[in-house]
N, C-alpha and C positions, 0 to 999 in steps of 0.2 A: 889423694884427696886434699883439697885446699879450700881455704876461706879467703875471700877477697873483699876489698873496699874500693869503691870507685872514687872519683874526684869530688871534692866539695862543690856544690852548686847552690846558687841563690834559689830560694823557694818562697812560696807564698805562705805567710802565716795564717793560721785559722784556729778554731777552737781546739781541734785535736793535735795541732802541730804549731806551737808558739815560737818556733825558731826561724830565723831568716836564712840559715844555711844548713844543708844536710847532704848526706851521701847514703849509699846503699851497702849493706853487708850481705853478700851472697856466697854460695858455696857449691861444690860439685854435687852434694847430696843434702836433702832436707835434714836428715838426722845429724849430720856433721854441723850444719848451720845452726840448728837448735841447741846442740851441745855447746858450741862456741859462744852463742848468744847468752846461754845460761852462765857460762864462766865469766862473761863480761858484766853480768848483773842485769841483763835485759829481761823484761817480763815476757812470758809466752804470749800474752794477749797482744803484744806489739807485733807479732809475726804476721806477715802479709803474704798470702799464698795464692792469690787468684791468677795473676799472669806469670810472675816469676817469684818463687819463694825468696823473701828478703826481709830485712829489718832496715828501717830508716835510722840513721845515726846522726847525732850532733857532731860538731867539729871535735869537741873534747873526747867523745866516745870513739870517734874515728882514730884519734891518736892512741887511745888505750888499746883498741883492736890491733893496731899495727905493732904496738909493743908486745902484745900477746901472740903475734905470729901471723896476723892477716897480711895478705899480699896486696900492695897498692897496684891498681890497674887504671888504665885510661878509659875513656869513653868507648873507643873502638873495641877493646877487649871485653868491656861490659856488654856491648851489643852482641859480640860473638857468644858469650855465655848465655845470654838471653835467647838467642836463636837456637843454640844447641839444646837448651832445655825445652823449648817449644817443639822442636822436631822430635825429640825423644818422647815427649808426652802426647804427641799428636795434636797439639794446639795450633801448629802452623800448617796450614793446608792451602 
């Protein structure tokens, strides 16, 4: 089992996300994702589980996640993880 961070991307700031850059923290399992996020100091309320379980990370938190063992992935690998999850859960039909 592994935890991954994708590439930093420009994002639109809003009330709930005041940052101009972000990435995603994802994992092979939700339990592993939440455990890793807790170790990073992320709040459980930041968990997003509707389409693909993930946490949004700032650039600084991305660096911290990598130092703690998260694997850097590119957009193609992120899409593969997303599709695999949706197939496994029946969300992709």
